[in-house]
C-alpha positions, 0 to 999 in steps of 0.5 A: 500500500502506498502512503495516503496523503491527507488534503491540507494546504501547503505552508512553508512555516515549520518546514525544513528546507535544505539549500545549496549555494545559500552563502551569497546571491539568490540563495542567500536572499531566498534563505533570508525570506524563507526564514522570515516566513518561519522555515527551518534551514539546512545550509550546505556550504563549502566554507564553514566560517562564511556559512556561520556568518550567513547564519548570523545574518539570517537570524538577524534579519528575522524575528522568527524562532527557527533552526538553522543547521550548517553542513559542509560540502564541496559540490564538485566532489561526490565523496563530499556530497555522499558524506554530507548526505549521510550527515543530513540523514542522521541529523534531520528526521524530515526534509520537506524542501530540497533546493539545488541552487549552487552553480558555477562556470569554469573558464578553464578546463578542470577535472574533478577527483572523480574524473569529470569536467568541473562545470558538469560536476558542480551544476549537474552531477552534484544536484543529481547525486544529492537529490538521489541520496536524499530522495527516500527522506523526502518521500518519507516527509511527503508532501515535499518539493525539489527545486533546482536553479536552471537558467535562460543560459540553457538556450545556448545549448539548442543542439543539446548535450554532446554525450560523446564529449562529456568531459567537454574536451572539444569545447575547451580547445583553444579555438572553441574556448575563444568562441565561447566553449565554456559558456556553451558548456554552462548552457549544457549543464543548465539544460541538464537541470531541465531534463533532470527535473522533467525526468524526476517529475515523471519518476516521482508521480504518486509519491507526494514529492514534486520537482521544479526548476526555474530561471532566476534571470540575469542577477547582480551577484558575484557569479563568474568572478573567479575566471579572470579579468575578461570574465569580471569585465563582462559581468560588470557590464551585465550588472548594468542590466541585472536584477537584484538577488532578492528579485532573482530569488522570487521564483525560488521562494514562490516554488518553495511556499506557493500552494498553487504549484502543489499539483504541478511537477517536472516543469520550468518556471520564469517569473513565477509562471510556467514557461516552455524551455527550448524544444529539445527538452521535449525529447523524453529519450534524451531525458532518460539517457541523461538519467542513465548516464548520470546514474553511471557517473555517480555510481547510483 
């Protein structure tokens, strides 16, 4: 017999929200808003000192009496993700919302300890593995939600994901790099977020766990600041046309707390509305193939 769900209105107050990438940008903005509305938080961060500073910021920004836990992990390392997932499972009897928000773009070709290209590891394999490891706890906590930060950048990857070049070696060759190979790679990982959410939504039907992904828009954050002078200059120009982190976080917060999305799953949102991503995302075979490859790459 499956779990029977009582009909009750979703309310973020008292829910336990695990979130990655919450020490800056839209993740921090969302964490502050969710805390102000009575949500308890589990913040996954790479730097413990920074994470503790953020906890103080969040607590200072709300009068709510809430729990904020800090978990330390490097989202490019599968070993680290497995360790933090184990810690979350041992410390948290409930996980009501998982927000996969951490992301990055790497201008230079880097390979992780497990042998995967860094942008792919952080933006896709990290969320995939963390979600998979916490999935049973989310099901036990149902109704529950999984939210993944994608991007309008997925539109750069109109030809899809090159499964024959998963280490992106071709995209980082000198000429391809000069022509925007690393940015295209970022677009591929954001496309992967959409495929992941779509397939996850299909697999979780009937469990009480729903999955969503969204585009925060062009946001004024510190994103892409570690990739050299040209990247910093580009981002400085783009900031002139960017929205605030608080504005960028609006859809993330809405997906975490809105009752109206309770019966939706597997979809992509922009500015609190369902939007259609690029046409290739309708290909269920690609979504299934990506899932199988991701399982193999994370040894699930």
